[in-house]
C-alpha positions as CSV (number, residue, x, y, z in Angstrom):
1,N,0.0,0.0,0.0
2,A,1.3,3.4,-1.1
3,A,4.8,1.9,-1.9
4,E,6.0,2.0,-5.5
5,G,6.5,-1.4,-7.1
6,S,9.6,-2.6,-8.9
7,W,10.5,-1.3,-12.3
8,T,9.5,-3.8,-15.0
9,S,10.8,-3.8,-18.5
10,L,8.1,-3.4,-21.2
11,G,10.5,-3.8,-24.1
12,T,12.8,-1.7,-26.3
13,T,12.0,1.1,-28.7
14,A,12.7,0.5,-32.4
15,N,12.5,4.2,-33.4
16,D,13.0,7.7,-31.8
17,L,9.7,8.4,-29.9
18,W,8.4,11.6,-28.4
19,S,4.7,11.3,-27.3
20,W,3.6,8.7,-24.7
21,Q,0.5,7.1,-23.3
22,I,0.0,4.1,-21.1
23,G,-2.7,1.5,-20.9
24,V,-3.3,-0.3,-17.6
25,Q,-5.6,-3.3,-17.1
26,V,-6.5,-5.4,-14.0
27,D,-7.9,-8.9,-14.4
28,N,-9.8,-9.2,-11.1
29,A,-13.5,-9.4,-10.9
30,T,-13.6,-8.6,-7.1
31,I,-11.9,-5.2,-7.2
32,T,-14.2,-2.6,-5.9
33,A,-12.3,0.7,-5.9
34,Q,-8.6,1.4,-6.3
35,Y,-6.5,4.5,-7.0
36,T,-3.3,3.7,-8.8
37,T,-0.5,5.8,-10.1
38,V,2.0,4.7,-12.8
39,D,5.5,5.8,-13.6
40,L,7.0,5.3,-17.1
41,A,10.7,5.6,-17.7
42,Y,13.6,4.6,-20.0
43,G,17.1,3.6,-19.2
44,D,18.9,0.5,-17.9
45,A,18.8,-1.7,-14.9
46,S,20.2,0.9,-12.6
47,N,19.5,4.3,-14.2
48,K,16.1,5.6,-15.3
49,E,14.9,8.8,-17.0
50,I,11.3,9.5,-16.1
51,I,8.9,9.9,-19.1
52,L,5.6,10.0,-17.2
53,E,5.3,10.3,-13.4
54,D,2.4,9.5,-11.1
55,V,-0.2,9.1,-13.9
56,P,-3.5,8.6,-12.0
57,I,-5.6,5.6,-12.8
58,F,-8.9,4.9,-11.1
59,F,-10.3,1.4,-11.1
60,Y,-13.9,0.9,-9.9
61,G,-16.7,-1.6,-10.3
62,T,-16.8,-5.4,-9.7
63,A,-18.2,-7.3,-12.6
64,E,-16.7,-4.9,-15.0
65,I,-13.4,-3.2,-14.5
66,K,-13.5,0.4,-15.6
67,A,-10.6,2.8,-15.6
68,S,-10.1,6.5,-16.3
69,I,-6.6,7.6,-17.2
70,L,-6.7,11.2,-18.4
71,R,-9.2,12.7,-15.9
72,G,-8.6,16.2,-17.3
73,R,-4.9,15.8,-18.1
74,S,-3.7,17.3,-21.3
75,M,-1.9,15.1,-23.9
76,V,0.7,17.9,-24.3
77,N,2.2,16.9,-20.9
78,N,3.0,13.4,-22.3
79,C,5.8,14.6,-24.6
80,R,9.3,13.4,-23.8
81,P,11.9,12.4,-26.5
82,V,13.2,8.9,-26.1
83,P,15.9,7.6,-28.5
84,A,15.6,4.4,-30.5
85,G,17.1,1.3,-28.7
86,S,15.9,2.5,-25.3
87,T,14.4,0.0,-22.8
88,I,11.0,1.2,-21.5
89,Y,10.1,0.5,-17.8
90,A,6.9,0.9,-15.8
91,R,6.1,0.7,-12.1
92,A,2.9,1.4,-10.1
93,R,1.6,2.3,-6.6
94,C,-1.8,1.4,-5.3
95,S,-4.0,3.0,-2.7
96,T,-4.9,-0.5,-1.3
97,A,-3.2,-3.9,-1.4
98,P,-2.5,-4.5,-5.0
99,T,-3.6,-7.6,-6.9
100,A,-1.1,-9.7,-8.9
101,T,-3.2,-9.3,-12.0
102,Y,-2.0,-5.8,-13.3
103,N,-1.0,-5.4,-16.9
104,C,0.6,-2.3,-18.5
105,T,1.3,-1.2,-22.1
106,A,3.3,1.8,-23.2
107,I,2.4,3.5,-26.4
108,G,5.1,5.7,-28.0
109,I,4.6,7.9,-31.0
110,G,7.4,9.3,-33.1
111,G,9.5,7.9,-35.8
């Protein structure tokens, strides 16, 4: 609870990228309400450059998991140049005990 998780590699960029979004999904039919923040970074095992920090994600519902990522945030704030060949990492923090069923995708735009 309220502790940031470990950095997890999402893969390596093939091109120079400059605009970023994340997609987060939880596969858990019993979750009722959870506030999560996600950090996105690039770098190596010991050094990270933050791309997005504390992106708020709200999960609510039980039979259907719904999430809201932007919640009034501007997409302009999601611009950060990242060179080709960079490893992308993500980590999250939950308002309650996290479930083991989180998934995250990073979407980078550039070229």
